[in-house]
N, C-alpha and C positions, 0 to 999 in steps of 0.2 A: 504492498499499499504506500502511495507515493504520499511524501508530507506538506501541510495548507500552507501555501503562499499567500500570504495575507497583502503582500503588495502585487501580486496580480488581480485578488479579488477587489481592493480599493478602486486599480485602473479600472476592471471592469465595473466596477457602477460609475464611473466617470464617463466611461463609452457612452452608456446607459441613459444617464442625463443629455452628451451633447446629440445622440440617436431620434432622442426625444423632443431637442431645440430643433432639430432639422426640419425634423417629420412635423414639428407645428408650424414652419415657414412654409413647407412642400403643400400645408392642409390648407394658410394660408390664398396660395397659388391655387389651387386646385380650385377652391369656392367663387378666387375672382375669374377664373375660367367661366364658373358657369354661369356670374350674375352680367360679365360681360360679354359672352357668347347670347343671354337671353336679351341684352339690349340692345347688341347688335342685330340678331335674325328680328327683334319685333321695328327697327327699322327698318330692314332690306321688305320686310312685310308692309309698311304702310309706304312704302314708294314704292313698290308692285302697284297697290293699291289703288296710287295717285296714277301713277302711268295707266293701269286699265281703265280706272276711269276719264282720263283726257284721251285717249283713243277709241275709247265705247262714244264721247260726245263727236268724234270727227267721222265717221260712222252713219250715212245716211239710214233715216228711217226705212227706208225700202229697199233696204239689205238684207233685213230680215235676223232671225236666230246664228243662221251662221256665222254671217261678216262679224256678228256682236262676237262670237265662237273666235273665229280669227283673231279678233281685237286683242281678250283676252290673251290665245294662245301669242301673241308677239309684245304682248308687256309683261307676263312673264319669262317670256325669251330675254324681254330688256332687262329684267331683275333679276337674272340669270348668272348676264355678262355684268350687273352692277358686285353680284357676290362674288367675283372671280377676281376685280379689283383688291389690289392690294392685302396688308396683309390681315380679312376680315375672320374671325371666330365665325368655323360656320358646325351643320350638323356632321356626327362621325360617318364617315364614306360620302356617295350619292344622295340629299335628300330624298324621299321617298315624297311625288305632286300629291295634292291630295284629288282624289279621284272622284268626289263625289262632292256635292252642297255640302250633304249632315258635315263631313271633313272639314270645308273650310271654315264654316257653323255661319248664320245670317247673322249681318251685322260685321263679322270678324274683316282685319285687312284677308286678302288673297294669302292662304298659305301659311295660312296660322295652324292649324293639323298638322306640320310636322314635326317628325318624327327623322332622329337618324338612320341610316337604314338596317335595315337588318342581318345582312352580312358582319357589321361591326367591322369591317376592313378600313385604310387607311384612305382618306382625300390627299390631291392636292393642296387642297385649303391646311395655312398655317394661323394656329394660335397659340400665341408666346405664350401666354399664362398658363396654360396648361403642358406644353415644354416645358418651363421654368419647374413646372411641380414632378413631372417627370424629373431631370437634372437632380433635382434634392432631394425627390424619394430612392436613389440612385446611391446619390453623393449618406443618404440616413442610412440605408440599408449595409452598406459597405462600414460605418461606424457601428452600425447595431454589432454586427458583425466580428468586429472587432473585440465587440464587449463579452460576447459569447462564447468566442475563442477565448479571454484572457479567462473567463469564469471557469470555464473547461480546465487550462492550465493550473491558474491559483488550488481548487480544487480534485486534481490530479485526476481526472474521472469525466462521463460526458454530464453537463448542465443543464440534466434534468432530474435531481434526484427531490424538490420540494416543488413550494407552490410558487413558490418567487421564481426558482431557473424555467417553470415547464411554463409560467406567463410572458417571463423574456426570448425566450427560444420559441413558443411559439406565436407570440406578434412579430419578430425577424422571417418565421417561414409565409405568417401570411403575406407579408409586405412580399418577399420574395419572390411567392407562384406567381401574387400578383404582378410584378414584373416582368415576369416568364410571358404570363400569358400576355403582356402588350407586346410584346416580339411579332405575334399573331393577327391578335385582333386590337381593335382602338377599343381599350374599356377603361379610356380618362376619365369617365363621365364618373369612375369608380372611387374615384382615387380619395375623395370625400370622406367617401364612406369608410375607405379601409384604412386609410392613414391614419383617419380620423377614431378607430377599433384600436389601432395600435398602440397609439397614444395615450387612449385609456388603459390599455393591457399593461404599457410601462407603467403608467404613474401608478395603479393601484400594484403592482409590484415594488415599487419605489417606499408608496405608503401603506399599504396594507395588508402586505406579504414578504415583506425585507428581510431574508435570512442568511447570516455570514459565511459565510463561505465555509465547508468541512466536509467531512465524510461523509457518507451514505450509513445507512442503519443497516444491522446484519442480513436483514431478510430482501434489501435490493441494490445486496451488492451481488451481482448476476451476472452472462450476459444478456440474458432476457427482459433483460433494463433497454439495454439499447434498441433491442428487434420492438419491441411489445408500445416503449414512448414515444420508437422517432416513426411508426406509420400512425400511432394515434395524435401527433403533434399535427401530420401531414396530414391527415385528414380532417381534424378538426380544423385547421387553417382553409382546405378545401369549403370546407363547410359553410366558415368565415363569409368566401364568396358569394355562396349560396345563398345565406341570407342577405346581405345586401343588395345582391340582384334582386330579391325574391321583395322586399321593401320599395325601392324601388320599381316593380311589376303594381302592386298596390295604387303605387301616386300616380302610373303613368296609364292604369286603367280608368281609374278614377276622370283623370283629366278626359282621355279620351271620348269616356261616354259624353263627360259637359260639352267637347265641344257637338258631338256629333246630335245635343238634340239642342243647340244654336246661343248652348251662351260664351262668355268671353271665357278668353286663354288665361288665367292667373297665374302659371304656373312656366311664365317663357322659358324658363332653364331645361326643363325638363325635353324644348327640341334638341338637346346633345344626344337624349338617350331614347336608345332603341324601340320599337314599340310592346304592348305589355308582352307580348307571343313571342316575340325574338326575343326578349328576355327569361319566359319562363322554358321555352326551349334550351336554352346555352345553360340555366341554371338549374334545369333535370338533367343535360349530360353529366355534371359538374357533379352532382347531386350521385350521381352512379356512378362514377370514379371514386368518391369519399365513401359510398356508400361499402364497396366491395373492400378498401382498406379499412373500414370499421369493421367492417366481417372478423379479416384474419387480426387487426387488433383483443376481438373479444378468444379468438380463437388462441393467440398462442399469450395473453394473459391465463387463457384455461390449462394451459401448457407448465405455465411458468406457477401458477397454482402447486397446479400438483409436484411437482420439484421442490416448492418451499413447503409446501403446509401437506401435502402427502395425498389432495384432492383433489378435482378440475373444476367443482363446481361446492361452494357452500351458503353461499345466498347473503354473501357480505352485500352490506348499501351498497357500494362501491362497485359489484360485482354486479347488482339488480338492476344500478341505474344508468350503468354501460347497455343493460340488454333494452334496459327501455328506451335508448336512444337505438340501437341496435332494431325495435320494434316500429319505431317511429319511420326513419327514414322506410326499412322496408312498404311499410302501410303507405308510405308517400307513391316510392313507389311502383309496387302493383295498384294502386288506383291511379296514377296518372295512366299508366302506359292499359289497363284492360278493364277498369270502370270510368272510364271518361270523367278522373276528376281534373280540370282544365283548371286555368283563368284564379282566379281570387282563392277558391277554393284550395288549389294545390299552394300559393304561395302563401298562403297561415297553414297548412302541413310542413309548411321547411321552414316556416318559421319557429312553428313549434319546436320541430326537432333541435334546432339551435338555439332554445331556451331549456332546451335540456339540457346537451352540450355545458351550457354556463352552470345552468345548475348542479351537476355535479359535478361542477370543477370547484366551486364556488361552496353551496350552502353543504355541499356532502359531506366537503375534505373539511370544512371547520366545524361544522356540530352534529356530526355523527361518527362516535367512537365505532370502530371497526379493524381486520387486520388492514386495511390501505388506508390509515392512520397516518400518511409521512406529508404534511403536510409544511411540515419546519417551524408549523407557529408555536 
């Protein structure tokens, strides 16, 4: 067993503090991107409406509906040209044009119901605040990685032996997964949510769950700790992404219904977010991957329990809630795939699953005594 290096532990805490500060600035940049894009898109919509009105006024009445339609099309084309000029913050990917009068909304500006492309691919449009947010997030995750590594060196083991270490490592993995997904898909609209959750996790770790660097309790001194907990951390990080997507799905669903009913679009920043259906489909795919990981978490935990305590299952509180989480997400996947549970019902079920993950980590670890009471508090 390697000796404890308290100096490295202190460096780790400093890196965690610097990472939290960097994430905070990145969070502001992502929030600025949403706010700036909302104002820019609203200005573009108003400009499109003015052009459409001017074109319609020049069309002779004898031209009929067809000519009016052509005028509107020309106005939309002009608006698209305006959107490509300069560093305009636009939707992710190529925006979907409204296909019905309901989508446009009575009395609203043309294109008011636009959302980002469902493919979530990058477009040529530049969004300076979003770029700053991503750059700062990359810097923050590098500093965060230094904090995790120095904690591991200071303890002479993997850095997830108590709640403090699980939170700090889990926040790192969540942000790292987010950045990896950004390589293929433009999910910068999730930046405020993912980075915000990482900040909350780091603050909670430092304020409520701080534990000095030290050795593991005897029951955790096993190679199964690396296998079991690493998969649990990765699965929890993926569940964090789907939680953010499901929350946005509920907001986007409400916005789309409001616009379809002819109401005003009061959530302009959501035009950077794909449609509710696109969010639901991507969330479903990621949840399916995370569910496989959580299944292995449950299986490897049972194997480890047999090695440590001589039984695979003992109805310990932690074991029960790990199984409850598995059941909730299994129900979510099954209900959506075979029972037609789509839309808000699927989103709420995904959110409930993540709340069970949070409950299992916080309430169960702190207030329920059992064989898994390794919070370090």
